[in-house]
Backbone bond lengths (Angstrom), bond angles and torsions (degrees), N, CA, C in turn:
res aa  C-N    CA-C-N  psi(-1)  N-CA   C-N-CA  omega(-1)  CA-C   N-CA-C  phi
1 M - - - 1.451 - - 1.522 109.16 -
2 H 1.310 114.85 143.68 1.457 122.66 -179.38 1.524 111.07 -73.99
3 N 1.319 117.02 136.13 1.453 119.89 173.16 1.516 109.16 -73.31
4 P 1.332 117.88 140.01 1.465 118.23 177.33 1.538 110.05 -65.25
5 L 1.293 114.89 149.85 1.465 119.86 -178.83 1.515 109.47 -78.53
6 D 1.325 115.45 131.08 1.449 118.59 175.74 1.524 108.94 -88.36
7 E 1.324 115.88 173.90 1.467 120.43 -176.07 1.520 112.12 -62.88
8 T 1.309 117.93 -37.55 1.464 120.98 -178.80 1.522 111.19 -65.19
9 T 1.309 116.72 -42.20 1.465 121.04 -179.80 1.519 109.99 -64.98
10 R 1.314 117.09 -45.54 1.470 119.65 178.26 1.519 111.29 -64.63
11 A 1.333 117.21 -36.52 1.464 120.78 179.55 1.531 111.31 -63.58
12 W 1.340 116.85 -41.23 1.478 119.71 177.95 1.515 110.98 -67.14
13 G 1.334 117.20 -38.20 1.455 120.23 176.74 1.518 111.73 -62.16
14 M 1.327 115.74 -42.34 1.465 120.66 178.66 1.528 110.24 -69.08
15 A 1.326 117.23 -37.21 1.463 120.72 179.80 1.520 111.25 -61.87
16 C 1.323 117.14 -35.87 1.464 120.14 177.43 1.529 110.70 -58.36
17 H 1.321 115.99 -42.54 1.470 119.76 -178.05 1.526 111.68 -77.63
18 L 1.308 117.94 -43.30 1.474 120.24 -178.04 1.526 112.75 -70.74
19 S 1.307 116.77 -27.95 1.460 119.01 -179.19 1.520 112.23 -66.66
20 A 1.316 117.82 -14.42 1.461 120.84 176.90 1.529 110.47 -63.35
21 L 1.314 117.24 -20.93 1.452 120.18 176.46 1.528 111.73 -70.54
22 G 1.318 117.30 -9.70 1.456 121.88 177.49 1.516 112.60 -63.22
23 G 1.316 117.66 -14.22 1.445 121.86 177.36 1.510 113.14 -65.85
24 F 1.320 116.33 -19.51 1.468 119.71 176.66 1.520 111.36 -76.15
25 I 1.329 117.11 -20.19 1.464 121.79 -177.16 1.521 111.62 -105.89
26 I 1.339 116.29 -44.33 1.466 122.36 -175.52 1.530 108.60 -115.18
27 P 1.345 118.44 129.79 1.455 118.81 175.51 1.530 111.07 -56.88
28 F 1.295 116.33 134.74 1.471 124.83 -176.98 1.537 112.36 61.36
29 G 1.315 117.19 13.74 1.456 121.52 179.29 1.514 112.81 -66.10
30 S 1.329 116.71 -25.40 1.461 119.49 -179.62 1.517 111.50 -66.83
31 V 1.320 118.33 -19.97 1.454 121.81 176.01 1.536 110.34 -105.69
32 L 1.323 117.34 -42.63 1.468 120.59 -174.40 1.523 113.40 -66.87
33 I 1.325 118.14 -43.31 1.462 119.77 -176.11 1.527 111.30 -66.94
34 P 1.362 119.99 -48.95 1.470 117.74 175.81 1.527 112.42 -61.73
35 L 1.324 117.72 -33.80 1.466 121.32 178.53 1.530 110.72 -64.00
36 I 1.308 117.18 -43.57 1.470 121.11 179.48 1.526 110.23 -64.40
37 I 1.336 116.67 -44.94 1.466 119.81 179.58 1.526 109.58 -61.57
38 W 1.307 116.42 -46.04 1.472 120.14 -178.44 1.530 111.34 -62.15
39 L 1.329 116.90 -46.04 1.466 119.86 -177.53 1.524 112.48 -65.68
40 T 1.315 117.37 -32.38 1.464 119.07 -178.13 1.516 113.27 -86.51
41 Q 1.337 118.98 -21.10 1.454 120.97 -173.73 1.526 114.91 -114.49
42 K 1.321 118.74 -5.90 1.465 121.09 -172.52 1.524 114.47 -64.32
43 E 1.300 118.58 -24.57 1.464 121.34 -178.51 1.532 112.27 -77.98
44 K 1.322 117.48 -14.78 1.466 120.36 -173.55 1.512 113.91 -79.28
45 H 1.352 117.57 -30.12 1.465 119.84 -178.73 1.534 108.48 -163.26
46 P 1.329 118.03 141.69 1.474 120.58 178.89 1.532 112.98 -60.84
47 F 1.320 117.62 -29.64 1.477 121.17 179.07 1.527 110.72 -64.65
48 I 1.331 116.95 -42.85 1.468 120.68 178.92 1.529 109.63 -65.43
49 D 1.314 117.16 -39.43 1.474 121.83 177.89 1.527 109.83 -60.89
50 E 1.313 116.67 -46.63 1.461 122.05 -178.89 1.538 111.68 -64.05
51 Q 1.309 116.53 -47.74 1.466 119.95 -178.40 1.514 111.77 -67.82
52 G 1.321 117.21 -36.52 1.473 120.44 177.72 1.511 112.04 -64.08
53 K 1.332 116.69 -42.49 1.471 120.49 177.59 1.521 110.46 -62.71
54 E 1.332 116.54 -43.78 1.470 119.65 -179.79 1.524 111.25 -62.21
55 S 1.325 116.79 -43.15 1.461 121.09 -177.60 1.532 110.54 -65.50
56 V 1.318 117.10 -48.43 1.479 120.18 -178.65 1.537 110.05 -64.15
57 N 1.315 118.07 -44.45 1.459 120.31 179.64 1.522 112.16 -63.50
58 F 1.312 117.50 -37.35 1.461 120.12 177.79 1.533 111.04 -65.23
59 Q 1.310 116.54 -40.09 1.474 120.02 -177.72 1.531 111.52 -72.65
60 I 1.324 117.15 -28.40 1.468 119.61 178.90 1.518 107.77 -73.18
């Protein structure tokens, strides 16, 4: 059975998607910032891994 998502896990998943707006401030930030978040947080929960992959692939 799947563990319910806690607030921290959902926040990291959301951060992966919202960080794509960093492209308005930093050149290539729309790809680099979600990539950095995904690479540093993907081991903590499968949900963060999934959302990070989706965000980076969408931005590419």
